[in-house]
C-alpha positions in Angstrom: 70.3 -55.1 25.5 66.9 -55.7 25.2 64.7 -55.5 22.4 62.2 -52.2 22.3 58.9 -53.8 22.5 56.7 -52.7 19.1 54.6 -49.8 19.7 51.7 -51.0 19.3 51.0 -55.0 20.0 48.1 -57.1 20.5 48.3 -56.4 24.4 46.7 -53.8 26.4 49.7 -52.4 28.0 47.9 -49.1 29.2 46.2 -49.1 33.3 43.0 -51.0 32.6 41.4 -48.6 35.1 42.2 -45.5 33.0 41.0 -47.3 30.0 37.5 -48.1 31.6 37.3 -44.3 32.6 38.1 -43.0 29.3 35.3 -45.1 27.9 32.5 -44.6 30.0 29.7 -43.4 28.7 30.6 -43.2 25.0 27.8 -43.3 23.0 27.2 -46.4 21.0 26.5 -44.6 17.6 28.9 -43.2 15.3 29.8 -39.3 16.4 28.9 -37.6 12.7 25.0 -39.1 12.4 24.5 -36.8 15.0 24.6 -33.8 12.9 21.6 -31.7 13.7 21.5 -31.4 9.6 20.6 -34.9 9.4 17.4 -34.2 7.1 14.3 -36.5 7.1 14.2 -39.7 5.1 12.6 -40.0 2.3 9.4 -42.2 1.8 9.6 -45.5 0.7 8.4 -47.1 -2.1 4.7 -48.5 -1.9 3.5 -50.3 -5.4 5.4 -50.2 -9.0 7.1 -47.9 -10.7 9.6 -47.7 -14.0 12.9 -45.7 -14.5 15.6 -45.2 -17.5 18.5 -45.9 -14.9 17.8 -47.4 -11.3 20.4 -47.1 -8.6 20.3 -49.7 -5.6 22.5 -48.6 -2.7 22.5 -45.1 -1.3 25.6 -44.9 -0.2 28.5 -42.6 -1.9 28.3 -44.6 -4.6 24.9 -44.8 -5.5 24.7 -41.2 -4.3 27.3 -40.5 -6.9 25.8 -42.6 -10.0 22.6 -41.3 -9.2 23.8 -37.1 -9.3 26.3 -38.0 -12.3 23.6 -39.8 -14.9 21.1 -36.9 -14.1 23.7 -34.1 -14.4 24.5 -35.6 -17.9 21.5 -36.2 -19.0 18.5 -33.9 -17.5 16.0 -35.8 -18.8 16.9 -39.6 -18.0 14.1 -41.1 -15.2 16.7 -41.7 -12.4 15.4 -44.0 -9.2 17.5 -44.5 -6.8 16.4 -46.8 -3.8 18.0 -47.2 -0.5 17.5 -50.2 2.1 17.3 -48.2 5.1 18.7 -44.3 5.3 21.0 -42.4 3.4 24.4 -42.2 5.2 23.4 -44.8 8.0 26.2 -47.7 6.7 29.4 -47.1 5.8 29.5 -43.6 4.5 27.8 -42.4 7.3 30.5 -44.0 9.5 33.8 -43.6 8.0 36.8 -41.3 8.9 36.2 -38.8 6.4 39.3 -39.1 4.3 39.3 -38.4 1.2 42.0 -39.9 -1.2 42.7 -39.7 -4.8 44.2 -43.1 -5.1 42.0 -45.8 -6.6 44.5 -48.3 -6.3 44.7 -48.7 -2.2 48.0 -46.9 -2.3 51.3 -46.8 -4.7 52.5 -50.6 -3.9 49.2 -52.1 -3.9 48.4 -50.7 -7.5 52.2 -51.7 -8.3 50.9 -55.5 -7.3 48.1 -55.6 -9.3 47.9 -53.0 -11.8 51.7 -52.0 -12.7 51.3 -51.7 -16.4 48.2 -49.3 -15.8 49.8 -47.5 -12.9 50.2 -43.9 -15.5 46.7 -43.4 -16.3 45.2 -44.9 -13.2 47.4 -42.3 -11.4 46.0 -39.6 -14.4 42.4 -40.5 -13.4 42.8 -40.7 -9.9 44.0 -37.2 -10.3 40.9 -35.9 -12.4 38.5 -38.1 -10.1 39.6 -36.0 -7.1 39.5 -32.5 -9.0 36.2 -33.4 -10.0 35.2 -34.7 -6.7 36.0 -31.2 -4.8 34.6 -29.4 -8.3 31.0 -30.8 -7.6 31.4 -29.9 -3.5 31.9 -26.5 -5.4 28.9 -26.8 -7.8 26.2 -27.6 -5.7 27.2 -25.8 -2.4 27.5 -28.9 -0.6 29.0 -28.2 2.9 31.2 -31.3 3.6 33.7 -29.5 5.6 36.2 -30.5 3.1 39.9 -29.3 4.0 43.3 -30.2 1.9 45.2 -30.2 4.3 46.8 -33.1 3.6 47.8 -36.7 5.3 51.0 -37.5 7.5 52.2 -41.5 7.5 53.9 -41.6 10.8 56.4 -44.2 11.8 56.0 -45.7 14.8 58.6 -49.1 14.6 62.2 -48.1 13.4 62.1 -50.0 9.8 59.5 -47.6 8.7 61.9 -44.6 9.2 63.3 -45.8 6.3 60.5 -47.2 4.1 59.0 -43.7 4.5 62.3 -41.2 3.4 62.1 -44.2 0.4 58.5 -43.4 -0.7 59.2 -39.7 -0.7 58.3 -37.8 -4.3 58.0 -34.3 -5.5 54.3 -34.3 -4.0 55.5 -35.1 -0.3 57.8 -34.1 2.2 59.5 -36.3 4.9 60.0 -35.1 8.5 62.6 -37.1 10.6 61.4 -37.4 14.5 62.9 -33.9 15.5 61.4 -31.6 12.7 57.9 -34.1 12.5 57.3 -32.3 16.1 56.6 -29.1 14.6 53.4 -30.7 13.2 52.1 -33.2 16.1 53.6 -34.7 18.8 53.6 -38.0 20.1 56.8 -40.0 22.0 56.0 -43.1 19.4 56.7 -40.9 16.4 60.3 -42.0 14.2 59.2 -40.6 11.4 56.7 -38.9 9.2 55.4 -38.3 5.2 53.4 -36.0 4.5 51.3 -36.3 1.2 50.1 -32.6 0.4 48.5 -33.5 -3.2 45.0 -35.9 -3.7 44.2 -36.1 0.1 41.7 -33.9 2.2 38.8 -34.7 5.0 35.1 -34.0 4.5 32.5 -34.7 7.2 31.8 -38.0 6.2 27.5 -37.6 6.3 27.4 -34.0 5.8 29.0 -35.2 2.0 25.9 -38.3 1.6 23.7 -35.7 2.7 24.8 -33.3 0.7 24.8 -35.5 -2.5 21.0 -36.6 -1.5 20.2 -33.3 -1.2 22.0 -32.3 -4.8 20.1 -35.4 -6.2 16.8 -34.1 -5.5 17.1 -31.0 -6.6 17.7 -32.1 -10.2 14.9 -34.7 -10.3 16.3 -38.0 -8.9 13.1 -39.6 -7.0 14.5 -41.0 -3.8 13.1 -43.9 -1.8 14.3 -44.8 1.5 13.5 -48.0 3.6 13.6 -49.6 0.4 15.5 -52.8 0.4 15.8 -54.5 -3.2 15.3 -58.3 -2.4 15.7 -59.5 -6.1 16.5 -58.9 -9.5 15.5 -60.2 -12.9 16.2 -59.9 -16.3 12.9 -59.7 -18.9 14.4 -58.7 -21.7 14.4 -55.1 -22.7 14.4 -54.2 -19.0 15.3 -55.1 -15.5 12.6 -56.1 -12.8 14.0 -55.1 -9.2 11.4 -56.2 -6.0 11.0 -54.5 -3.0 9.2 -55.4 -0.2 6.2 -53.5 -1.2 6.7 -52.6 -4.6 8.8 -53.0 -7.8 10.7 -51.1 -10.1 11.2 -51.6 -13.6 14.2 -49.7 -15.7 16.0 -50.4 -18.7 19.6 -49.7 -17.1 20.6 -50.9 -13.2 23.9 -49.6 -11.1 24.5 -51.8 -8.4 26.3 -49.9 -5.6 25.3 -52.4 -2.8 29.3 -53.3 -1.8 30.0 -54.7 0.8 26.2 -56.3 1.5 25.4 -59.8 -0.5 25.7 -58.9 -3.8 22.0 -59.4 -6.3 23.8 -61.2 -9.0 25.2 -64.4 -7.4 28.3 -64.7 -9.2 29.8 -62.2 -7.2 29.0 -63.5 -4.1 32.7 -64.3 -3.4 34.4 -61.4 -4.6 34.2 -59.3 -1.6 33.4 -60.6 1.9 32.2 -58.0 4.6 35.1 -56.6 7.5 34.2 -54.9 10.4 35.8 -51.4 11.2 35.7 -49.5 14.6 36.2 -46.0 15.6 36.4 -43.9 18.7 35.7 -40.2 19.4 37.4 -37.9 21.8 35.4 -35.2 23.8 36.3 -32.0 22.4 39.9 -30.6 23.2 40.6 -27.5 25.0 43.3 -25.2 23.5 45.4 -26.4 26.1 45.5 -29.9 25.0 45.7 -29.4 20.8 48.7 -26.8 22.1 50.4 -30.1 24.2 50.0 -31.8 21.3 50.7 -29.7 19.1 48.3 -30.4 16.4 46.6 -27.2 15.0 46.3 -27.9 11.4 43.7 -30.4 10.0 45.8 -32.7 8.2 45.1 -36.3 8.7 47.2 -39.1 10.4 47.8 -43.1 9.5 50.3 -45.3 10.8 52.8 -46.9 7.9 51.6 -49.9 9.2 49.1 -52.8 7.1 47.2 -52.3 10.8 47.4 -49.2 10.5 45.5 -46.0 12.6 43.5 -43.7 11.2 42.6 -40.0 13.0 42.3 -36.8 12.3 40.8 -33.2 14.1 37.2 -32.4 13.6 36.2 -28.7 13.2 35.1 -28.6 17.1 38.6 -29.8 17.7 37.9 -33.8 18.5 40.0 -36.5 17.5 38.5 -39.6 15.8 40.4 -42.7 16.5 39.7 -45.6 14.3 41.5 -48.7 12.7 43.8 -51.4 13.7 41.7 -53.8 14.4 39.9 -55.2 11.2 37.4 -58.0 12.2 35.8 -60.8 10.3 32.5 -62.6 11.5 32.5 -66.4 10.9 29.9 -66.8 7.7 30.4 -62.6 6.9 27.3 -62.2 8.5 26.3 -58.4 8.9 24.1 -57.7 12.2 23.6 -54.4 14.1 25.6 -56.1 17.4 28.7 -56.4 15.4 28.8 -52.6 15.3 30.2 -53.3 19.2 33.1 -54.5 19.8 34.2 -54.0 23.2 37.5 -55.3 23.1 38.5 -53.1 19.8 37.5 -50.4 21.7 39.5 -51.2 24.7 42.8 -51.7 22.4 41.9 -48.5 20.4 41.6 -46.6 23.7 45.1 -48.2 24.9 46.7 -47.2 22.0 45.4 -43.7 21.7 46.8 -42.9 25.2 50.5 -44.4 24.2 50.4 -42.1 21.5 49.1 -39.2 23.3 49.7 -39.6 27.1 50.1 -36.1 27.1 46.0 -35.5 26.7 46.1 -37.1 30.5 42.2 -37.8 31.4 40.9 -37.5 27.8 37.2 -39.1 27.8 35.6 -40.4 24.7 32.3 -39.4 23.6 31.4 -41.9 20.8 32.4 -45.6 20.1 30.9 -47.4 17.5 31.6 -50.1 14.1 30.6 -50.7 11.1 31.0 -52.8 8.1 33.2 -52.3 5.1 33.7 -54.2 1.4 36.9 -56.0 1.0 38.0 -57.5 -2.3 40.9 -59.5 -2.4 42.9 -57.0 -4.8 41.9 -54.2 -1.9 40.4 -51.6 -4.8 37.2 -51.7 -6.4 36.1 -53.8 -9.3 33.6 -52.9 -12.1 32.0 -55.1 -14.8 28.5 -56.0 -16.2 25.9 -58.6 -16.3 22.2 -59.7 -17.7 23.4 -58.7 -21.0 24.8 -55.0 -20.6 21.4 -53.5 -18.9 23.1 -54.2 -15.1 26.8 -53.1 -14.1 27.9 -53.1 -10.9 31.6 -51.8 -8.9 32.1 -53.4 -5.3 35.5 -53.4 -3.2 36.5 -50.6 -2.4 38.0 -52.4 1.4 37.6 -48.8 3.0 39.2 -46.2 0.6 36.0 -45.5 -1.1 35.3 -41.8 -0.3 36.7 -40.3 -3.3 37.1 -43.6 -5.4 33.1 -44.7 -5.2 33.0 -41.4 -7.4 34.9 -43.1 -10.6 33.3 -46.1 -9.6 30.1 -44.4 -10.4 31.2 -43.1 -13.4 32.7 -46.7 -14.7 29.4 -47.9 -14.4 27.4 -45.4 -16.2 30.3 -45.4 -19.3 29.6 -49.6 -18.8 25.7 -49.2 -19.0 26.1 -46.9 -22.0 28.3 -49.0 -24.3 31.1 -46.3 -24.0 34.6 -47.3 -24.9 36.9 -45.2 -22.7 40.0 -44.9 -20.9 38.0 -46.5 -17.5 36.3 -49.4 -19.3 39.7 -50.2 -20.6 41.3 -50.8 -17.7 41.9 -54.0 -15.9 39.3 -53.2 -13.1 36.3 -52.8 -15.3 37.5 -56.2 -17.4 38.9 -58.6 -15.0 37.6 -59.5 -11.3 39.8 -60.4 -8.0 40.3 -63.6 -6.8 37.2 -65.2 -4.8 37.5 -65.1 -1.0 37.4 -68.7 0.3 33.8 -70.1 1.2 33.5 -71.3 5.0 34.7 -73.3 6.9 37.9 -72.4 5.2 37.5 -68.2 5.3 37.4 -67.8 9.0 40.5 -69.7 9.9 42.5 -68.2 6.8 41.5 -64.9 8.2 43.0 -65.5 11.8 46.3 -66.5 9.9 46.4 -63.8 7.7 46.0 -61.3 10.7 48.5 -63.1 12.3 50.8 -62.7 10.1 50.3 -59.2 9.4 50.7 -58.2 13.0 54.6 -60.3 13.2 55.5 -58.1 9.9 54.6 -55.1 11.2 56.5 -55.3 13.9 59.7 -56.8 12.1 59.1 -55.1 8.4 59.3 -58.7 6.8 57.2 -60.7 4.9 57.0 -64.4 6.1 56.4 -67.3 4.2 52.6 -66.8 4.8 52.0 -63.3 3.6 54.6 -64.1 0.6 52.7 -66.8 -0.8 49.3 -65.1 -0.7 50.8 -62.2 -2.6 52.1 -64.6 -5.6 48.9 -65.5 -6.0 47.1 -62.7 -6.0 45.7 -61.8 -2.7 46.4 -58.7 -1.0 46.2 -58.1 2.6 45.6 -54.9 5.0 43.3 -53.1 7.6 
């Protein structure tokens, strides 16, 4: 008897004409950024200004840093500068999965932070609760929904892996019971995570944090890229295209973009993730797949898809491919990848064939900051006047808030549970420079694909994990 082929392989298997039809006319910009509530950008900085705290970067991490700092001390003069517009990068392009984990999942946590997991789990739960409380306190309508996240087994070996991972806060579903939650011919089992998991509208979250910052008196300058920072003794001077900011403290929240600290430039690598958004499903289509609750779904593979329903019954479908461009370049044209869009459409149509002639309204990509430990790290520089948090590796919607609290602890010289952790004291292994990095990434991607198919790590992945390199999509 021939072996059952893997649920998702590298070859497009769906009729190519159907794939082209599904993608025809898809808008090549992020769906989330088309919301009519999108605010106008704040003016760019023109001239020199001063602050107690300068936050560089207007994504989630920077916004959380500015807001938490201002709430803690309203008299503190806080300035935030963003090189483009708030939410234009990862904060407005992601899937909107809010997961409490600070370690990119339990397995990765055991690999890198085994002796600290109890405190990390406690801090993660505390951070997740504070995340939700902030939305309530500031009236941020980010379409926050706590229905959990479902991991689904699409390969035979994953069924027992999910069963073995069951805890008091999760529920295991065999194939038959799983059909009562959501139906796909590819599903073999599922594990629902009930606690520490939610969904949001990504851009509305960023815009809501921006509005809260402004109400609290944070001065925000958009379209203001910082070109350099210099230690001037008691202060740091940040140069911008048309001005400068002098501040006693600086928080770097630039993540996947080249760090303003040269020492950190090999600690993260920019990789590109891609997503599709369907047109709104009809009531009959929703009933056909049985997905009536607002929980998120992801595959139980390293090369995984993540998908969720929106408030108007669209399905966001992303992940699987993670693309590194030679030299670590970050360019607008990288946001488009027709080959990946076709692969994603193929995988979607295989997962939900009962949706027939579904069409995708949007297709886009964006850069995320990957580090070798797959979990963010924090630290200080320039005599303790500069703090940074980077390396969220695609799981930063909630973890960026935690990174903000660590940076503020470090800047204020506080000895806390957060600053005593390895995340704030130890750097991940650096990524190898070019010309080694590009071929190394391709080798690892092929090794991950093989492991997903057969459930076994080969020599390449075992060797990489042994020296502290972790890989995921």
